[in-house]
Each structure stands twice: as structure tokens, then as C-alpha cells.
C-alpha positions in Angstrom: 7.9 -15.4 -6.4 4.4 -15.2 -5.1 1.7 -13.4 -7.2 1.5 -10.3 -5.0 5.3 -9.9 -4.8 5.4 -10.1 -8.6 2.7 -7.3 -8.8 4.9 -5.1 -6.6 8.0 -5.8 -8.7 6.2 -5.3 -11.9 4.3 -2.0 -11.0 6.8 -0.3 -8.6 9.6 1.4 -10.5 11.7 2.5 -7.5 13.8 0.6 -5.0 12.0 -0.4 -1.9 13.2 -1.8 1.4 11.8 -5.2 2.5 9.5 -3.5 5.0 8.2 -1.1 2.3 7.5 -3.9 0.0 5.8 -5.9 2.7 3.5 -3.0 3.5 2.5 -2.7 -0.2 2.0 -6.5 -0.4 -0.3 -6.3 2.6 -2.3 -3.4 1.0 -2.6 -5.3 -2.3 -3.8 -8.5 -0.5 -6.5 -6.5 1.2 -7.6 -4.1 -1.5 -6.7 -6.0 -4.7 -4.3 -5.6 -7.6 -6.7 -3.3 -9.7 -7.2 -0.8 -6.9 -3.4 -0.7 -6.2 -2.6 -0.4 -9.9 -5.0 2.6 -10.3 -4.2 4.2 -7.0 -2.6 7.5 -6.1 -0.6 5.4 -3.6 1.3 3.7 -6.5 1.8 7.1 -8.1 3.5 8.6 -5.0 5.6 5.5 -4.5 6.8 5.6 -8.1 7.6 9.3 -7.7 9.8 8.3 -4.8 7.6 10.5 -2.6 7.8 8.2 0.4 6.8 10.9 2.8 3.3 10.9 1.2 2.8 7.2 1.4 1.4 7.2 5.0 -1.3 9.7 4.0 -2.2 7.7 0.9 -2.5 4.5 2.9 -4.6 6.2 5.6 -7.2 7.0 3.0 -8.2 3.4 2.6 -10.4 2.8 5.7 -13.8 2.7 4.1 -15.8 -0.5 3.5 -19.3 -0.4 2.0 -19.4 3.3 2.4 -18.6 3.3 6.1 -15.5 3.9 8.2 -14.1 0.5 9.2 -12.0 0.3 12.4 -10.4 -3.0 11.3 -9.2 -1.4 8.1 -7.9 1.6 10.0 -5.9 -0.7 12.2 -4.5 -2.6 9.2 -3.5 0.7 7.5 -1.8 1.8 10.7 0.2 -1.4 10.7 1.1 -0.9 7.0 2.1 2.6 7.7 4.4 1.5 10.5 5.9 -1.2 8.3 6.4 1.2 5.4 8.1 3.9 7.5 10.2 1.4 9.5 
């Protein structure tokens, strides 16, 4: 099991589909383990509140204090994958 996959299996306490897991792995690869571990995203996932996940992912589009179109595109892809 790769490192990021292990992070998801260790921190996420609910059952995910492959697509949901892949979306979270993408987020962790971009933002890092510590951010994910302390995020409201992880909290809503662990509450099985999957309808709130797109909103939580969409919040992570700021880089160096500025909106980043590349991050917005990445988050949109992760949202599409998570809700697949």
C-alpha cells in the first residue's frame, strides 16, 4: 500500500468507494497529510456526511493568499471523482 493510501485507510473511519478514496488521495497529494488530518474535510467524511464533501473540497483553491485557477480545476476534478 502506498503512503497516501495508508493515510486514507488510517484516518478515514467510514467505508469509501474507490472513486471517493482516489479523490481524497489526490487532495492529500496536493495539500499534504497534516492539512488533511486537521481539516474539516476529514471530519465531514468521518461523519459519513458525503453531501458536504464537495463544499469542503471547493474551499481549497487558495495558494499564497490568492485564488489559484489550477487548484480550482484540481478541486473540481476531485469533486467529480468523489461524487461519481
